[in-house]
PyMOL Python script that loads the backbone (N, CA, C, O; Angstrom):
from pymol import cmd

cmd.read_pdbstr("""\
ATOM      1  N   MET A   1     147.719 187.444 166.291  1.00  0.00           N
ATOM      2  CA  MET A   1     147.386 186.464 166.879  1.00  0.00           C
ATOM      3  C   MET A   1     148.380 185.604 166.448  1.00  0.00           C
ATOM      4  O   MET A   1     149.076 185.084 167.320  1.00  0.00           O
ATOM      5  N   LYS A   2     148.641 185.288 165.031  1.00  0.00           N
ATOM      6  CA  LYS A   2     149.294 184.186 164.660  1.00  0.00           C
ATOM      7  C   LYS A   2     150.960 184.163 165.637  1.00  0.00           C
ATOM      8  O   LYS A   2     151.670 183.283 166.124  1.00  0.00           O
ATOM      9  N   ARG A   3     150.999 185.625 165.541  1.00  0.00           N
ATOM     10  CA  ARG A   3     153.094 185.885 166.426  1.00  0.00           C
ATOM     11  C   ARG A   3     152.947 185.119 167.656  1.00  0.00           C
ATOM     12  O   ARG A   3     153.736 184.216 167.932  1.00  0.00           O
ATOM     13  N   ILE A   4     151.636 185.551 168.661  1.00  0.00           N
ATOM     14  CA  ILE A   4     151.465 184.954 169.779  1.00  0.00           C
ATOM     15  C   ILE A   4     151.746 183.358 169.787  1.00  0.00           C
ATOM     16  O   ILE A   4     152.642 182.743 170.365  1.00  0.00           O
ATOM     17  N   LYS A   5     150.875 182.965 169.103  1.00  0.00           N
ATOM     18  CA  LYS A   5     150.470 181.190 168.860  1.00  0.00           C
ATOM     19  C   LYS A   5     151.655 180.742 168.550  1.00  0.00           C
ATOM     20  O   LYS A   5     151.752 179.594 168.983  1.00  0.00           O
ATOM     21  N   LYS A   6     152.737 181.124 167.939  1.00  0.00           N
ATOM     22  CA  LYS A   6     154.202 180.489 167.333  1.00  0.00           C
ATOM     23  C   LYS A   6     154.835 181.344 168.391  1.00  0.00           C
ATOM     24  O   LYS A   6     155.932 180.790 168.333  1.00  0.00           O
ATOM     25  N   PHE A   7     154.943 181.951 169.000  1.00  0.00           N
ATOM     26  CA  PHE A   7     155.661 182.401 170.334  1.00  0.00           C
ATOM     27  C   PHE A   7     155.296 181.714 171.391  1.00  0.00           C
ATOM     28  O   PHE A   7     156.171 181.628 172.252  1.00  0.00           O
ATOM     29  N   LEU A   8     153.935 181.007 171.697  1.00  0.00           N
ATOM     30  CA  LEU A   8     153.972 180.406 173.047  1.00  0.00           C
ATOM     31  C   LEU A   8     154.528 178.412 172.350  1.00  0.00           C
ATOM     32  O   LEU A   8     155.031 177.553 173.074  1.00  0.00           O
ATOM     33  N   THR A   9     154.226 178.258 170.959  1.00  0.00           N
ATOM     34  CA  THR A   9     154.526 177.319 170.663  1.00  0.00           C
ATOM     35  C   THR A   9     156.152 176.663 170.624  1.00  0.00           C
ATOM     36  O   THR A   9     156.505 175.484 170.593  1.00  0.00           O
ATOM     37  N   GLU A  10     156.950 177.895 170.639  1.00  0.00           N
ATOM     38  CA  GLU A  10     158.373 178.123 170.667  1.00  0.00           C
ATOM     39  C   GLU A  10     158.432 178.106 172.170  1.00  0.00           C
ATOM     40  O   GLU A  10     159.338 177.327 172.467  1.00  0.00           O
ATOM     41  N   VAL A  11     157.963 178.534 173.094  1.00  0.00           N
ATOM     42  CA  VAL A  11     158.099 178.277 174.504  1.00  0.00           C
ATOM     43  C   VAL A  11     157.538 176.916 174.785  1.00  0.00           C
ATOM     44  O   VAL A  11     158.256 176.261 175.540  1.00  0.00           O
ATOM     45  N   LYS A  12     156.609 176.404 174.439  1.00  0.00           N
ATOM     46  CA  LYS A  12     156.492 174.676 174.415  1.00  0.00           C
ATOM     47  C   LYS A  12     157.204 174.078 174.523  1.00  0.00           C
ATOM     48  O   LYS A  12     157.348 173.298 175.465  1.00  0.00           O
ATOM     49  N   THR A  13     158.051 174.248 173.419  1.00  0.00           N
ATOM     50  CA  THR A  13     159.098 173.274 172.796  1.00  0.00           C
ATOM     51  C   THR A  13     160.509 173.994 173.593  1.00  0.00           C
ATOM     52  O   THR A  13     160.971 173.318 174.513  1.00  0.00           O
ATOM     53  N   GLU A  14     160.907 174.756 173.414  1.00  0.00           N
ATOM     54  CA  GLU A  14     162.063 175.063 174.601  1.00  0.00           C
ATOM     55  C   GLU A  14     161.632 174.594 176.059  1.00  0.00           C
ATOM     56  O   GLU A  14     162.761 174.253 176.413  1.00  0.00           O
ATOM     57  N   LEU A  15     161.169 174.436 176.705  1.00  0.00           N
ATOM     58  CA  LEU A  15     160.319 173.917 178.296  1.00  0.00           C
ATOM     59  C   LEU A  15     160.803 172.686 178.389  1.00  0.00           C
ATOM     60  O   LEU A  15     161.367 172.191 179.364  1.00  0.00           O
ATOM     61  N   LYS A  16     160.483 172.001 176.949  1.00  0.00           N
ATOM     62  CA  LYS A  16     160.910 170.276 176.869  1.00  0.00           C
ATOM     63  C   LYS A  16     162.324 170.227 176.827  1.00  0.00           C
ATOM     64  O   LYS A  16     162.846 169.179 177.207  1.00  0.00           O
ATOM     65  N   LYS A  17     162.948 171.028 176.493  1.00  0.00           N
ATOM     66  CA  LYS A  17     164.659 170.529 176.339  1.00  0.00           C
ATOM     67  C   LYS A  17     165.117 171.149 177.682  1.00  0.00           C
ATOM     68  O   LYS A  17     166.315 171.379 177.853  1.00  0.00           O
ATOM     69  N   VAL A  18     164.273 171.408 178.568  1.00  0.00           N
ATOM     70  CA  VAL A  18     165.004 171.834 180.084  1.00  0.00           C
ATOM     71  C   VAL A  18     165.303 170.547 180.805  1.00  0.00           C
ATOM     72  O   VAL A  18     164.648 169.505 180.815  1.00  0.00           O
ATOM     73  N   SER A  19     166.486 170.860 181.435  1.00  0.00           N
ATOM     74  CA  SER A  19     166.904 169.684 182.514  1.00  0.00           C
ATOM     75  C   SER A  19     166.338 169.674 183.833  1.00  0.00           C
ATOM     76  O   SER A  19     167.152 170.028 184.686  1.00  0.00           O
ATOM     77  N   TRP A  20     164.890 169.300 184.388  1.00  0.00           N
ATOM     78  CA  TRP A  20     164.608 169.825 185.293  1.00  0.00           C
ATOM     79  C   TRP A  20     165.266 168.701 186.573  1.00  0.00           C
ATOM     80  O   TRP A  20     165.423 167.484 186.479  1.00  0.00           O
ATOM     81  N   SER A  21     165.524 169.488 187.590  1.00  0.00           N
ATOM     82  CA  SER A  21     166.274 169.068 188.925  1.00  0.00           C
ATOM     83  C   SER A  21     165.120 167.847 189.695  1.00  0.00           C
ATOM     84  O   SER A  21     163.890 167.839 189.655  1.00  0.00           O
ATOM     85  N   THR A  22     165.674 167.289 190.087  1.00  0.00           N
ATOM     86  CA  THR A  22     165.106 166.006 190.897  1.00  0.00           C
ATOM     87  C   THR A  22     164.829 166.844 191.890  1.00  0.00           C
ATOM     88  O   THR A  22     165.339 167.949 192.077  1.00  0.00           O
ATOM     89  N   LYS A  23     163.522 165.983 192.911  1.00  0.00           N
ATOM     90  CA  LYS A  23     163.025 166.187 193.929  1.00  0.00           C
ATOM     91  C   LYS A  23     164.267 166.483 195.169  1.00  0.00           C
ATOM     92  O   LYS A  23     164.282 167.407 195.982  1.00  0.00           O
ATOM     93  N   ASP A  24     165.310 165.327 194.993  1.00  0.00           N
ATOM     94  CA  ASP A  24     166.414 165.677 196.153  1.00  0.00           C
ATOM     95  C   ASP A  24     167.132 166.628 195.583  1.00  0.00           C
ATOM     96  O   ASP A  24     167.083 167.650 196.267  1.00  0.00           O
ATOM     97  N   GLU A  25     167.903 166.766 194.448  1.00  0.00           N
ATOM     98  CA  GLU A  25     168.484 167.721 194.363  1.00  0.00           C
ATOM     99  C   GLU A  25     167.970 168.999 194.597  1.00  0.00           C
ATOM    100  O   GLU A  25     168.792 169.868 194.892  1.00  0.00           O
ATOM    101  N   LEU A  26     166.400 169.404 194.508  1.00  0.00           N
ATOM    102  CA  LEU A  26     166.378 170.511 194.953  1.00  0.00           C
ATOM    103  C   LEU A  26     165.937 170.640 196.183  1.00  0.00           C
ATOM    104  O   LEU A  26     165.402 171.732 196.371  1.00  0.00           O
ATOM    105  N   ILE A  27     165.962 169.805 197.262  1.00  0.00           N
ATOM    106  CA  ILE A  27     165.680 170.320 198.534  1.00  0.00           C
ATOM    107  C   ILE A  27     167.279 170.088 199.219  1.00  0.00           C
ATOM    108  O   ILE A  27     167.577 170.579 200.308  1.00  0.00           O
ATOM    109  N   SER A  28     168.286 169.221 198.352  1.00  0.00           N
ATOM    110  CA  SER A  28     169.767 169.911 198.765  1.00  0.00           C
ATOM    111  C   SER A  28     170.528 171.178 198.303  1.00  0.00           C
ATOM    112  O   SER A  28     171.515 171.737 198.783  1.00  0.00           O
ATOM    113  N   ALA A  29     169.709 171.477 197.143  1.00  0.00           N
ATOM    114  CA  ALA A  29     170.018 172.552 196.944  1.00  0.00           C
ATOM    115  C   ALA A  29     169.579 173.935 197.747  1.00  0.00           C
ATOM    116  O   ALA A  29     170.235 174.976 197.722  1.00  0.00           O
ATOM    117  N   THR A  30     168.093 173.693 198.606  1.00  0.00           N
ATOM    118  CA  THR A  30     167.757 174.376 198.783  1.00  0.00           C
ATOM    119  C   THR A  30     168.018 174.868 200.404  1.00  0.00           C
ATOM    120  O   THR A  30     167.982 175.970 200.951  1.00  0.00           O
ATOM    121  N   THR A  31     168.274 173.600 200.846  1.00  0.00           N
ATOM    122  CA  THR A  31     169.000 173.763 202.542  1.00  0.00           C
ATOM    123  C   THR A  31     169.974 174.012 202.372  1.00  0.00           C
ATOM    124  O   THR A  31     170.389 174.197 203.516  1.00  0.00           O
ATOM    125  N   VAL A  32     171.390 174.315 201.213  1.00  0.00           N
ATOM    126  CA  VAL A  32     172.372 175.012 201.312  1.00  0.00           C
ATOM    127  C   VAL A  32     172.675 176.297 201.235  1.00  0.00           C
ATOM    128  O   VAL A  32     173.570 176.942 201.781  1.00  0.00           O
ATOM    129  N   VAL A  33     171.306 176.793 200.034  1.00  0.00           N
ATOM    130  CA  VAL A  33     171.040 178.271 200.272  1.00  0.00           C
ATOM    131  C   VAL A  33     170.292 178.534 201.594  1.00  0.00           C
ATOM    132  O   VAL A  33     170.733 179.590 202.047  1.00  0.00           O
ATOM    133  N   LEU A  34     169.391 178.045 202.366  1.00  0.00           N
ATOM    134  CA  LEU A  34     169.308 178.363 203.126  1.00  0.00           C
ATOM    135  C   LEU A  34     169.746 178.802 204.701  1.00  0.00           C
ATOM    136  O   LEU A  34     169.379 179.596 205.568  1.00  0.00           O
ATOM    137  N   ILE A  35     170.911 177.619 204.467  1.00  0.00           N
ATOM    138  CA  ILE A  35     171.757 177.489 205.498  1.00  0.00           C
ATOM    139  C   ILE A  35     172.863 178.636 205.260  1.00  0.00           C
ATOM    140  O   ILE A  35     173.415 179.170 206.222  1.00  0.00           O
ATOM    141  N   SER A  36     173.087 178.903 204.249  1.00  0.00           N
ATOM    142  CA  SER A  36     174.403 179.909 203.697  1.00  0.00           C
ATOM    143  C   SER A  36     173.747 181.189 204.550  1.00  0.00           C
ATOM    144  O   SER A  36     174.339 181.794 205.444  1.00  0.00           O
ATOM    145  N   VAL A  37     172.811 181.382 204.221  1.00  0.00           N
ATOM    146  CA  VAL A  37     171.355 182.708 204.100  1.00  0.00           C
ATOM    147  C   VAL A  37     171.579 183.503 205.474  1.00  0.00           C
ATOM    148  O   VAL A  37     171.729 184.716 205.616  1.00  0.00           O
ATOM    149  N   PHE A  38     171.559 182.222 206.714  1.00  0.00           N
ATOM    150  CA  PHE A  38     171.365 181.975 207.831  1.00  0.00           C
ATOM    151  C   PHE A  38     172.627 182.800 208.275  1.00  0.00           C
ATOM    152  O   PHE A  38     172.730 183.924 208.767  1.00  0.00           O
ATOM    153  N   LEU A  39     173.473 181.924 207.957  1.00  0.00           N
ATOM    154  CA  LEU A  39     174.896 181.828 208.520  1.00  0.00           C
ATOM    155  C   LEU A  39     175.464 183.358 208.056  1.00  0.00           C
ATOM    156  O   LEU A  39     175.984 184.005 208.966  1.00  0.00           O
ATOM    157  N   LEU A  40     175.416 183.912 206.883  1.00  0.00           N
ATOM    158  CA  LEU A  40     175.611 185.078 206.683  1.00  0.00           C
ATOM    159  C   LEU A  40     174.946 186.490 207.185  1.00  0.00           C
ATOM    160  O   LEU A  40     175.373 187.644 207.207  1.00  0.00           O
ATOM    161  N   ALA A  41     173.835 185.946 207.538  1.00  0.00           N
ATOM    162  CA  ALA A  41     172.657 187.181 208.368  1.00  0.00           C
ATOM    163  C   ALA A  41     173.117 187.252 209.767  1.00  0.00           C
ATOM    164  O   ALA A  41     172.838 188.273 210.395  1.00  0.00           O
ATOM    165  N   LEU A  42     174.019 185.980 210.547  1.00  0.00           N
ATOM    166  CA  LEU A  42     174.850 186.162 211.670  1.00  0.00           C
ATOM    167  C   LEU A  42     175.377 186.418 211.755  1.00  0.00           C
ATOM    168  O   LEU A  42     175.609 186.578 212.953  1.00  0.00           O
ATOM    169  N   PHE A  43     176.541 186.934 210.767  1.00  0.00           N
ATOM    170  CA  PHE A  43     177.865 187.479 210.933  1.00  0.00           C
ATOM    171  C   PHE A  43     177.538 189.059 210.431  1.00  0.00           C
ATOM    172  O   PHE A  43     177.984 190.073 210.967  1.00  0.00           O
ATOM    173  N   ILE A  44     176.876 189.014 209.568  1.00  0.00           N
ATOM    174  CA  ILE A  44     176.485 190.397 209.071  1.00  0.00           C
ATOM    175  C   ILE A  44     175.857 190.929 210.748  1.00  0.00           C
ATOM    176  O   ILE A  44     176.541 191.823 211.248  1.00  0.00           O
ATOM    177  N   GLY A  45     174.889 190.543 211.427  1.00  0.00           N
ATOM    178  CA  GLY A  45     174.465 190.811 212.536  1.00  0.00           C
ATOM    179  C   GLY A  45     175.655 191.024 213.912  1.00  0.00           C
ATOM    180  O   GLY A  45     176.034 192.051 214.475  1.00  0.00           O
ATOM    181  N   ALA A  46     175.921 189.944 214.075  1.00  0.00           N
ATOM    182  CA  ALA A  46     177.412 190.120 214.443  1.00  0.00           C
ATOM    183  C   ALA A  46     178.476 191.420 214.242  1.00  0.00           C
ATOM    184  O   ALA A  46     179.053 192.132 215.064  1.00  0.00           O
ATOM    185  N   CYS A  47     178.465 191.393 212.738  1.00  0.00           N
ATOM    186  CA  CYS A  47     179.732 192.301 212.880  1.00  0.00           C
ATOM    187  C   CYS A  47     178.972 193.614 213.301  1.00  0.00           C
ATOM    188  O   CYS A  47     179.617 194.458 213.923  1.00  0.00           O
ATOM    189  N   ASP A  48     177.567 193.862 212.989  1.00  0.00           N
ATOM    190  CA  ASP A  48     177.220 195.637 213.335  1.00  0.00           C
ATOM    191  C   ASP A  48     176.956 195.597 214.623  1.00  0.00           C
ATOM    192  O   ASP A  48     176.891 196.598 215.336  1.00  0.00           O
ATOM    193  N   PHE A  49     176.758 194.224 215.066  1.00  0.00           N
ATOM    194  CA  PHE A  49     176.602 194.848 216.679  1.00  0.00           C
ATOM    195  C   PHE A  49     177.808 195.100 216.907  1.00  0.00           C
ATOM    196  O   PHE A  49     177.956 196.209 217.421  1.00  0.00           O
ATOM    197  N   ILE A  50     179.061 194.335 216.680  1.00  0.00           N
ATOM    198  CA  ILE A  50     180.429 194.780 217.579  1.00  0.00           C
ATOM    199  C   ILE A  50     180.630 196.447 216.756  1.00  0.00           C
ATOM    200  O   ILE A  50     180.939 197.445 217.407  1.00  0.00           O
ATOM    201  N   LEU A  51     180.424 196.466 215.491  1.00  0.00           N
ATOM    202  CA  LEU A  51     180.768 197.831 215.504  1.00  0.00           C
ATOM    203  C   LEU A  51     180.364 198.990 216.183  1.00  0.00           C
ATOM    204  O   LEU A  51     181.051 199.879 216.685  1.00  0.00           O
ATOM    205  N   SER A  52     178.743 198.800 216.103  1.00  0.00           N
ATOM    206  CA  SER A  52     178.513 199.583 217.127  1.00  0.00           C
ATOM    207  C   SER A  52     178.613 199.944 218.217  1.00  0.00           C
ATOM    208  O   SER A  52     178.666 201.127 218.552  1.00  0.00           O
ATOM    209  N   ARG A  53     178.663 198.860 219.055  1.00  0.00           N
ATOM    210  CA  ARG A  53     179.207 198.676 220.394  1.00  0.00           C
ATOM    211  C   ARG A  53     180.873 199.560 220.412  1.00  0.00           C
ATOM    212  O   ARG A  53     181.135 200.131 221.470  1.00  0.00           O
ATOM    213  N   LEU A  54     181.697 199.627 219.519  1.00  0.00           N
ATOM    214  CA  LEU A  54     182.748 199.720 219.844  1.00  0.00           C
ATOM    215  C   LEU A  54     182.763 201.647 218.994  1.00  0.00           C
ATOM    216  O   LEU A  54     183.714 202.396 219.211  1.00  0.00           O
ATOM    217  N   ILE A  55     181.895 201.960 218.352  1.00  0.00           N
ATOM    218  CA  ILE A  55     181.806 203.065 217.683  1.00  0.00           C
ATOM    219  C   ILE A  55     181.300 204.035 218.603  1.00  0.00           C
ATOM    220  O   ILE A  55     181.816 205.151 218.540  1.00  0.00           O
ATOM    221  N   SER A  56     180.055 203.771 219.762  1.00  0.00           N
ATOM    222  CA  SER A  56     179.591 204.144 220.953  1.00  0.00           C
ATOM    223  C   SER A  56     180.616 204.478 222.055  1.00  0.00           C
ATOM    224  O   SER A  56     180.635 205.488 222.759  1.00  0.00           O
ATOM    225  N   VAL A  57     181.601 203.261 222.068  1.00  0.00           N
ATOM    226  CA  VAL A  57     182.626 203.307 222.298  1.00  0.00           C
ATOM    227  C   VAL A  57     183.338 204.762 222.837  1.00  0.00           C
ATOM    228  O   VAL A  57     183.323 205.633 223.707  1.00  0.00           O
ATOM    229  N   LEU A  58     184.003 204.262 221.524  1.00  0.00           N
ATOM    230  CA  LEU A  58     184.815 205.405 220.738  1.00  0.00           C
ATOM    231  C   LEU A  58     184.251 207.525 220.984  1.00  0.00           C
ATOM    232  O   LEU A  58     184.992 208.493 221.155  1.00  0.00           O
ATOM    233  N   ILE A  59     183.008 207.475 220.903  1.00  0.00           N
ATOM    234  CA  ILE A  59     182.100 208.420 220.892  1.00  0.00           C
ATOM    235  C   ILE A  59     182.359 208.929 221.773  1.00  0.00           C
ATOM    236  O   ILE A  59     183.015 209.970 221.740  1.00  0.00           O
ATOM    237  N   LYS A  60     181.834 208.238 223.152  1.00  0.00           N
ATOM    238  CA  LYS A  60     182.136 208.789 224.400  1.00  0.00           C
ATOM    239  C   LYS A  60     183.316 209.401 225.284  1.00  0.00           C
ATOM    240  O   LYS A  60     183.091 209.791 226.429  1.00  0.00           O
TER     241      LYS A  60
END
""", "prot")
cmd.dss("prot")
cmd.show_as("cartoon", "prot")
cmd.util.cbc("prot")
cmd.orient("prot")
């Protein structure tokens, strides 16, 4: 039981040392990630569509 208490105390101490992002930084970073994921999904979807059409033309 002492080990668990010591562990939780150390975790609490380490969490106090963490530098948390501000709300504006968090929103900005999240926006960049969401836009990047969306653009990458569009690119992969377009490549998939083009390659599947190309392969179907070559097979026929």
